[in-house]
Structure formats: C-alpha cells, structure tokens
N, C-alpha and C positions, 0 to 999 in steps of 0.2 A: 472626847478629846478635852483637855484642860483648857480653860479660858486665859488669855495672856492678859496680863495686868501691868501698866508701866506706872511706876510710883515716882512722882518729880517733887523733889524738895532739896533745898540746899542744906538743909539740917541732917545729919547722920542719925541724931537720935530719932527725929520724926520718921525718917525713912525706916528704921528699924522698928519703931513703934507699928507703923502701919503694915510692914510686911509680917510682923509677928501676929498682928491681929486677924489677917485674912491667909495666912499660910496653910493653915489647918483646912482650908476649904478647897483644896485641890486646883489652886490657882498657879499658873506659870508666871511667876513675878520677875520682872526686872526694874531697875531704877535709874533714875538720871538727876544730875545734880543742879541743873538750871534750865532755863527755857530753851535754850539753843540745843543743849544736850538732848532735850525732849524732841524738839523738832526733828533733829537729825534721826533719831531712832524712830519715831512715829512716821518718817516718810519712807522708811525702809521696812519696816514691820507693821502688819495690820493687828493692832491691840484691839481687845474687847473694850477695855475701859483705861482711861489715863486719869489718874488723881493728880491734880495740878496745885501746887503751891502759889500764892499770889506775890509775894516779895522775895526775889532772887537776884544774885550778881549776874553778870552777862547779859541775860535777857530775862524780863520778868514774866510772869505767867499770863498776864493779859495779852502781850504781844505772842508768846507761844499759841494760845488759844485761836487768835485771829488766823496766824498762818496754817495750823494743823487743819482748822475747819476749813480752809480754803482749799486746801491742797490734798489732804486725806482725811475727810470726816470721820470723826471718831468719838464716841460718848466720853465726854470730859466731865469729871468731877471736882469741882474746886475744893481746896483745903483752905480755910480761912481762919485767922485768929480773929476774935472779936473786938475791932477797933472801927471807929467810924471810916476811916480812910480805907481799910481793908472790905468793909461793907460795900462801900461804892465800887470799888474795882471789882468785887465778886458780882455784883448785880451787872455791872457792865459785861463781864465776861460770859453771864448768861444771855444777855442780849446779843452777843456775837457768836453764841450758838453752843457754849457748855450747858449741860443739862441740869445739873443740880450742885449743891455745896454741902459740905460738912464743916464743923467746927473742929479745930485741932483737939486730939485727944487730951482731956483734962480742962479744956477750956471752960470757964466760968462754974467751977468747982465740980464739974460733971466728971466723974471718975472715967479712967480709961476703959474699965469693963463695960459701962453704960453707954458711952460714947462709940466703943467698939461694936457693939450691937447695931448701932445704928449704920455704921460705917460698912460694915459687911452686908446689911439688909440694901443698901443703896448700890453698892458694887455688885450684888448679884442681879438686882433689878436692871440696872444699866447694862450689864453684860449681856442681858437678853434682847437689848434693843437692836433691830436690824438696821444695818447701816442705811439700807435704801430709805429709811424714815428721816435720816439726818439731812438737813440741809441749813444752809448758812441764812439766818433771816435776814430780810432786808432792813437796813438801818433806819429806824424813823427818825426824822429832823427834828430838831427842837423848834418850838413856834413861838417860845417866848422865854424870858428869864423867869426864873423860879419865883413866885410870889406868894406871899402870905396874908391872908386877910380873915376876917371872921366869916362864916357863912352868911350870915345876915347882909353883910356889905358888899357880896358878890351875889345875891340872889337875883334870879330873873325876876321879871315884872309880875309874873304869876307865882304865888308860894303854895299854892294848892298841890298837894303830894296826890297824884292821881294813881301811878302805878311804880312799883320798884323792880329793879332788875338784880337778882342776887348772883353772884359767879363765885364757885368754889373751884379750886385749882392747886395742885401741888407740883411734883417733878415734870419739869419742861415748860412750866407756866409762864415765867415772866415775859418771854418774848411775845405769847398770845396776848397777854393782858395789855402790853403795850400797843400792839396792833389794834386791839379794840379802842382803847382809850383815845388813841390819836385819830382813830377814824370819827368819833362821835362829833357832830357839827355844833358850832356855838350855841345854837337854839334847841339842843337836844332836850327834850320835855321831861325826862324820867330821871330818877335817883338811880345810881348804880352803886351796889355795895359788894365788896369783893374780899372774899378770904384766899390768901396764897400762904401756904404753909412756910413761914421764916419766923427767926427770932427777931427780938425788938430792934437791935441795931441796924438789921437788914431790911425791915419793913420801912424803917425811916427813910433810908437811902433809896428804896425803891418808891416810895412815895414822891420823893424829891425828884426822880427821874421821870416819874409819870407825870408830874406837874409841869415839866419842862416840854413834853410833847403833846400835852393836852390843850384844846381850846376852852376846856371846863374847869373850874375850880376843883383841886385834888385834896383830900384832907385824909392823915393819918388818924384812924379814929380815937375819939377821947370821951370823956364823960359830958353828957349834956350837949353833943354837936347835934344840932338840929338837921334832920334828913330833909332835903329840900331838892326839888326837881332841877335837873341840870347841873347836879353836883356828883361828885366821884368820892367815895369812902372806901380806903383800904384798911382791913383790920389790923390793928397793931399788934406786934409780936409779943407774946407772952401773955395776952389776956384773949377773953373770947369777945367777939362782937356781938353784943345784946341789943335789944332795942325795948323802949318803952314808950307809953303814951302818957304825956301830961294831962293835967285837968283841962288845959286850955285846947287839947286836942292834938296839940304839936307831939310829932314822933321824933324822939332822940335817940343818938346812940349811948350806950353806956358799957364800961368795962366789966365783963365776967371774969373775976379775979379767981375763983375757984376752978380747978382744973376739971372737976366732974369725971374724973375716971377717963377723960380723952386722951389719947395718946398725943394728939397735937393741940398746941394752943397758940394761935386762935384754930378753932375748928368749924369745918364747912357745916356739920351737922348742928352745932351750936347756933350758928347764925341762921340756918334755915328754920330751926324749931322755934327759935326766939321771934323770928319775923312773923310766923304764923298766930303769934299771940297778940299781934297789934296790927297786922295788915289784914285785910279781907283777902282769903285765899286768891279770888279771882282777880287780884291786883298783882299777884306775885308771879314773875317769870324768872324762875330757876334754872341756872346754867351749871353743868358739871363737866370740867374739862379733864385734859390727862393728869395723871398722878398715880402713886403707888397706894395700895391699900384700898379701904372703903368708906373712908371719910365722907360724909355727904348723901351716901346713898340711902340710909334711913330716913334722914330729912327730906330728900326729895320725893321719897314714897310718900310721906305724911302731906307734903304739899299737893302732890297729885291727888291724893284721895280726897283732899278738901276741896277741889277744884281749880287748883293753880294749874299754871303752864310750865311743863319741865321738858329740857333738852339735855342730852348726854352727848358727848363728843363720840364720834364712830371709831371704830377700830382702825379703819382705814387712814385717819388723819392723826389719831392720838399717838403722841409720842411713848407714852406708857398708858397701854389700856388696862389700868387697875380699877380707878374710882367710878369711871363712866360705865366700865363693864359690869360692876357689881350692881350700880343702879338700874341698868337695865334688865340684869337677871331677878333683881327685887320685885321689878314691876313699877318701878319708880318713874319711867319715862314716857313723856307724852309723844316725843319724837327721838329719834336718833339721826345727827346729822354731822357732816364733815365740818371741819372748823370753819372753812371759808363760808359755809351757809349758815352756820350759827352767828358769826359776825353779822352777816346781812339780816338775819332775824332781829338781832339786837338794835341794829339801825333802823330797822322798818316798823319794830313793835309798837302797838299803839293801845 
C-alpha cells in the first residue's frame, strides 16, 4: 500500500518541486496551501508524513504543527529557508513535536538534485515511524533570559575537568536534548558536549533555545572554547567539533573545517574520535540517541574498546532506531536503555 504524503506550502512552485521529487517513489501525494488547509486535511486523513512550510498566509506552519500534533499526531517534516527567523521557528516546531526539517530545494547553492536525495531519504524514514511512537513533548519552561559570557567568567569554583559526557543525536533529537539540558542542576559537575545534525543557522537558534531552558551556561562551539565542568557545548553546524589539549593542560574545542568524507558536518563520529585523543577513555561517557543512519556507531565502538562507558537508546523509545541500532549491532554499547533511563544516568553519572 502506498504511503500518503501531504505537502504543505503556499508556493505553487515549491509544492510542484517537492511533488516531482517524491512522485517516483510510489507515494500517494496531496497538497495544502496554508496551515489551516493542512489542519483540515490532517484531521480527516491519516497521512504517513506531512511536509510543512514555515511562513504561510491564513495560518503559519508552527501553529499548524501544534494543532496537528495535539489532535492527530503525524510525522512532520519542516521545510525551511535559511534565515535566522525561520531557523528559530523551525527549532520551536521540533520542540512541539515535528520530527525533522529540510532546507527548501536550491537553498545555499545546494542543487535541487542533491537536496532532493536528502528530502526523499527523510520522507522515507519518517514514513516508517509508527504513530504510537509519536507524542507531544512537554514544553520546557524558560528558566532565565538568554545570556552570553565567556566560559571563564561563568566557570564553577573548580575548573578541573574530571569527566565528559558526549551526546550524539539526529532525527527526533532536539526535544530530547532540551529535556536533558533543562534537567541538569546548577551544580552539575561534568562538561556536556553535543552533536545534533543541523546546519549553522539552526545550531545557533538551537543553542539560544537551550540557553534559555538551562541552569548551566550553553555555548555553540567555536575555536579555543575551553571545555569546563558544568558547561554545555553544542557543535556548530557546518564544522566538526574537535578537541585539543594545550600545553597548559587545558582542553579546548576547535572547528574541524575539513568534511573528512563524512555525510554530516558536524559528525558524531568526529566528536567521539577526537575526544579519545585528549580525554582518558575511562573519563568518557558517550551517548547515542535517535537518528537516521550510522553516524557515531564506529566512534562509540572505539570508545568502548578503549575502556569508556557507552549507552545507546533502545528501540522501545527511539523515534528513529537507526544510529543507536547500528552502534549496538557493531558491539559499541556498554548498555542499551530507554531515553528516560539515559537521562537518569547522565544526571547521576560520576
């Protein structure tokens, strides 16, 4: 039976582009011109995937996501142009239950053919998500206004970096990362480094959101950002998060600008493998959450072999059981746990 897809966009050109890209893959395709039109159709028909534009007349994409996820939860793929405003709204949509996002075809000099492959892959992956896995995430209240300061200015009394938590995640991840970050207490003693697959404008918006819900300082990674206990570092889009040890003994992040044949940049494997070069393996706690593909699986195996502690999300809780599944199959996991248990482990890890 063909999968049913609803394409939502106020632009007839974009609707046609998306329809043409996925038509050859045996999808049953319908279209909607705005958010209200999408809601009306989504409440009458059980679609396997909805692609949702951000800015539309009558009703915008974010409002449509909220209502659809409350009344008939459906895998939603946001379709965004690369602007700061759209990035913020897209991140917020994922916090309300949208699973992932794509850039509009042709964005950032990426050809329609190249972006088309990404669009088709994501729609196929989302169409396989069981609706029983979909749930509207609880909104995390903002704890304070966004603040910016140097890591040194916000450092806790002890700057001795004892252990590091490394988290890799992709499709379905932003809401989980928000839950983890918002749960960490102000005296949390470990550094937390995160790779979430996103381009640059979106990691900036995501870091700003995390900073508003966290009691800890949140940094979008950059060159020479000292890694300190009680701080959170989100890998910047478009570069890999790497680490290096200075002659003083301090460990800092730096931008890996070479893609190194990785499909994603930032890549979870790049973070894991770089961490092993500067942190003793026994001081590394590596986590791999929901996501398409196998990024992080090889790096996690190396960390486990070297004596680090590795945890992958279980099939029972992962929205997309891809990355954690491959890590388990390759023998890279010390444990496989549901997300709620992983969050508890991060909170209690010493």
